[in-house]
C-alpha positions in Angstrom: 143.5 104.8 155.1 146.9 103.7 155.1 149.4 104.8 157.6 152.3 107.5 156.5 154.7 106.3 153.9 157.4 107.7 156.3 156.2 104.7 159.0 157.7 102.6 156.1 161.2 103.9 156.3 162.9 100.9 158.1 166.4 101.4 158.4 166.8 104.7 160.0 168.0 103.5 163.4 169.0 105.5 166.5 168.9 108.7 164.4 165.1 108.1 163.9 164.4 107.2 167.5 166.0 110.1 169.1 164.0 111.9 166.4 160.6 110.4 167.3 161.4 111.7 171.0 161.9 115.0 170.0 158.8 114.8 167.6 156.9 113.9 170.8 157.9 116.9 173.1 157.4 119.0 170.3 153.9 118.0 169.5 154.8 118.2 165.6 151.5 118.3 163.7 150.8 115.7 161.0 150.9 111.8 160.9 153.7 110.0 162.5 156.9 109.2 160.8 159.9 107.1 161.8 162.1 110.0 160.8 160.6 112.4 163.0 161.9 115.8 163.9 165.8 115.7 163.9 167.8 116.2 166.6 170.5 118.4 166.2 172.9 115.8 167.0 171.8 113.7 164.1 172.1 116.8 161.5 169.7 118.2 159.2 169.2 118.9 155.6 167.0 118.7 152.4 166.2 116.3 149.6 167.0 117.2 145.9 164.7 116.3 143.1 164.7 114.5 139.7 164.0 114.8 135.7 160.3 115.4 135.5 158.5 112.5 134.1 155.0 114.7 133.3 155.3 116.8 130.4 153.2 119.2 129.0 151.9 118.9 125.4 154.0 121.3 123.6 151.4 122.3 121.4 148.8 123.1 123.8 148.9 126.5 125.8 148.6 125.8 129.7 146.5 128.3 131.5 147.9 128.3 135.2 145.9 129.0 138.2 148.0 129.9 141.1 146.9 129.4 144.6 148.9 130.8 147.6 148.8 128.6 150.8 150.1 129.0 154.3 152.6 126.4 152.9 153.3 126.7 149.5 152.1 127.6 145.7 150.4 125.3 144.4 150.2 125.7 140.4 147.3 124.0 138.5 148.2 123.5 134.8 145.3 123.1 132.6 147.1 120.9 129.9 147.0 117.2 129.8 150.4 115.4 130.7 150.8 112.1 129.9 152.2 109.6 133.1 154.1 106.5 132.2 152.6 103.3 134.1 154.4 100.4 134.5 153.2 98.6 131.5 154.7 101.0 129.2 151.3 102.5 128.4 150.1 106.2 129.1 147.2 108.0 130.6 146.5 111.6 130.6 145.3 113.6 133.5 145.8 117.1 134.6 148.6 117.9 136.8 149.6 120.3 139.9 153.1 121.6 140.8 153.7 121.7 144.5 156.7 123.7 146.1 157.8 123.4 149.4 158.2 126.0 151.9 161.8 126.2 151.6 161.5 126.8 147.9 164.1 124.3 147.2 162.1 121.4 145.6 159.2 121.1 143.2 156.9 118.2 142.5 154.3 117.5 139.6 151.7 115.3 140.8 148.0 114.5 139.2 144.9 116.8 139.7 143.0 114.5 141.9 145.7 113.8 144.2 146.3 116.1 147.7 149.8 117.9 148.4 150.5 119.0 151.9 153.3 120.1 153.9 153.2 118.1 157.0 155.9 120.0 158.7 158.5 122.8 158.4 161.5 123.5 160.6 164.1 126.4 160.2 165.5 126.1 163.5 166.5 122.4 162.6 169.4 123.8 160.4 172.4 122.2 162.3 175.7 122.0 160.4 174.3 121.2 157.1 172.6 124.6 156.5 168.8 123.6 155.3 165.9 123.0 156.8 163.8 120.0 157.9 160.8 119.3 155.7 158.0 116.8 155.4 155.8 117.0 152.3 153.1 113.9 151.9 151.2 113.3 148.7 148.0 110.7 148.5 145.7 110.0 145.9 141.9 110.4 146.9 140.9 106.5 147.4 144.1 106.0 149.9 145.6 103.4 147.4 149.0 105.3 147.0 150.8 107.8 148.9 154.5 109.4 148.5 156.3 110.8 151.5 159.3 113.2 151.0 161.4 114.0 154.3 164.2 116.3 154.0 166.8 117.7 156.3 167.9 114.7 158.1 171.4 114.0 159.2 173.2 110.6 159.2 171.8 107.3 160.6 173.4 104.0 161.8 171.1 102.0 159.1 170.2 99.6 162.4 166.5 99.9 162.0 164.2 96.8 161.0 164.6 95.7 157.5 162.1 93.1 155.5 163.4 90.9 152.9 163.8 92.3 149.8 162.1 89.9 147.2 162.9 91.3 144.1 163.5 95.1 142.5 160.8 95.4 140.0 161.8 98.3 138.1 164.7 100.5 138.5 165.6 103.7 136.4 168.7 106.1 136.7 167.5 109.7 136.8 171.1 111.5 135.8 169.0 115.0 136.0 168.8 114.6 140.0 172.2 116.6 141.2 174.4 114.2 143.1 176.4 115.0 146.1 180.1 114.5 145.2 181.2 116.2 148.7 184.3 114.8 150.5 182.0 113.6 153.3 179.2 112.1 151.3 177.7 108.9 152.2 175.4 108.7 149.4 177.5 109.9 146.4 176.6 107.4 143.9 174.1 107.7 141.0 170.6 108.5 141.5 168.0 106.0 140.9 164.3 105.3 141.3 163.4 101.9 142.2 160.2 99.7 143.1 160.9 96.7 145.2 158.4 93.9 146.8 159.1 93.5 150.3 158.1 90.3 151.9 157.4 90.5 156.0 160.1 88.8 158.0 159.0 86.7 160.7 162.3 87.8 162.8 161.2 91.2 162.4 157.7 91.2 163.9 155.1 94.3 164.5 156.2 96.0 161.4 153.0 98.3 161.0 153.7 98.6 157.2 152.5 95.0 156.7 149.0 95.4 158.1 147.8 95.2 154.8 149.2 91.9 154.1 152.7 89.7 154.0 154.1 91.9 151.0 154.7 95.6 150.6 155.4 97.4 147.1 157.7 100.5 147.9 159.2 102.9 145.5 162.3 105.2 146.2 164.4 107.5 145.0 168.0 106.9 146.4 171.8 107.1 145.8 172.8 103.8 144.6 176.5 103.4 145.8 178.7 103.3 142.3 179.8 99.8 143.2 176.4 98.6 143.6 173.8 96.7 141.4 170.8 99.0 141.7 168.1 96.2 140.9 170.2 93.7 143.6 168.2 92.5 146.5 170.8 91.2 148.7 172.2 92.9 152.0 173.7 95.8 150.0 170.1 97.1 148.9 170.1 98.5 152.4 173.1 100.2 151.8 171.5 102.6 149.3 168.2 103.5 150.7 168.3 107.4 151.1 169.4 110.5 148.8 172.0 112.8 149.8 171.3 116.4 148.7 174.4 118.1 147.4 175.8 120.4 150.2 174.1 123.9 150.7 177.0 126.9 149.7 179.5 127.3 152.5 178.7 123.8 153.8 181.1 120.6 153.2 178.3 118.0 153.9 175.0 117.7 152.1 171.9 116.3 153.9 170.2 112.8 153.9 166.7 112.7 152.3 164.2 110.0 152.5 161.9 109.9 149.5 159.4 106.9 149.6 156.1 105.6 148.9 154.3 102.3 149.1 151.4 100.0 148.2 150.1 97.5 150.9 148.6 94.2 149.7 145.0 94.8 150.7 145.4 97.7 148.4 147.1 96.1 145.4 144.6 93.4 145.6 141.4 95.7 145.9 142.7 97.4 142.0 144.1 94.5 140.2 141.5 91.7 141.8 144.2 89.3 142.2 145.9 87.9 145.6 148.9 88.2 147.4 152.4 88.6 145.3 150.5 87.8 142.3 148.4 91.4 142.8 151.9 92.9 143.9 153.2 92.3 140.6 150.5 93.1 138.6 150.0 96.7 140.2 153.0 97.9 138.2 150.5 97.6 135.2 147.8 99.9 136.5 147.3 103.6 136.1 147.5 104.1 140.0 151.2 102.6 139.9 151.8 104.9 137.0 150.7 108.2 139.1 152.7 106.9 141.9 156.0 106.5 139.9 155.2 110.0 138.0 155.1 111.8 141.5 158.5 109.9 142.4 160.4 110.7 139.5 159.1 114.5 138.9 161.1 116.2 141.9 163.1 119.0 140.9 165.6 120.7 143.0 167.6 123.8 143.6 170.8 123.4 145.7 170.8 126.0 148.4 
């Protein structure tokens, strides 16, 4: 099974390292993540969500089964929903919706996937007024997974960064609310992007590349207004997170890390190809279409 996608959040820097220390002290449950439990010195916050990419057939009459869990409400909708793949083809299948413990975020994901609330901490509200949360989505074979880590404070962006070979797909998500607060650090438009990373020999021991030389990363991020969303130069790393609009009564929003990934060995297994060719071909698979649909389905209510 792959390591957590949150372990693949490269630029989190000192805030993440301090958070990791706090995670160890608190003995947090779930998979390890570079964002970790956020110390009050780093701030906290939530993630917003995007325009749903999986929509029900308007001619059908969905039957919903609601299951209450300790961390969320899962609603299984018994109607086929189209999911776009990288090739523009569509696959159909049952979907579920998952609402986070805070009630702020909702995602739609394939019926065969699992979703779990890995962490929730109302005590880490700090000056941004929103809880720390972490939700993990994963397909049954462990090929793809998507992690949402919300309630994070600012970061110095000094973490390790692999080489960005190319942004393979980018799409603006205009329905996601944008933080237009005076203190916003990521107030540009919100985009989905899928990028091909390559291991950098000057950045050794990145666990993300245990599956090979290349990595496919998907993100929902704020792209600074003056930057090209498909740029792969250094400006890429100035737009690697999403900043949620501020909660009522607060001036600043909170950072959210919304990311998924596919390792090279997983892409080779699915496509039957090798290396970079396998990574690029993965965008034409149903597995990628499902991953993309999870990332772009998020809905958010500003607290």
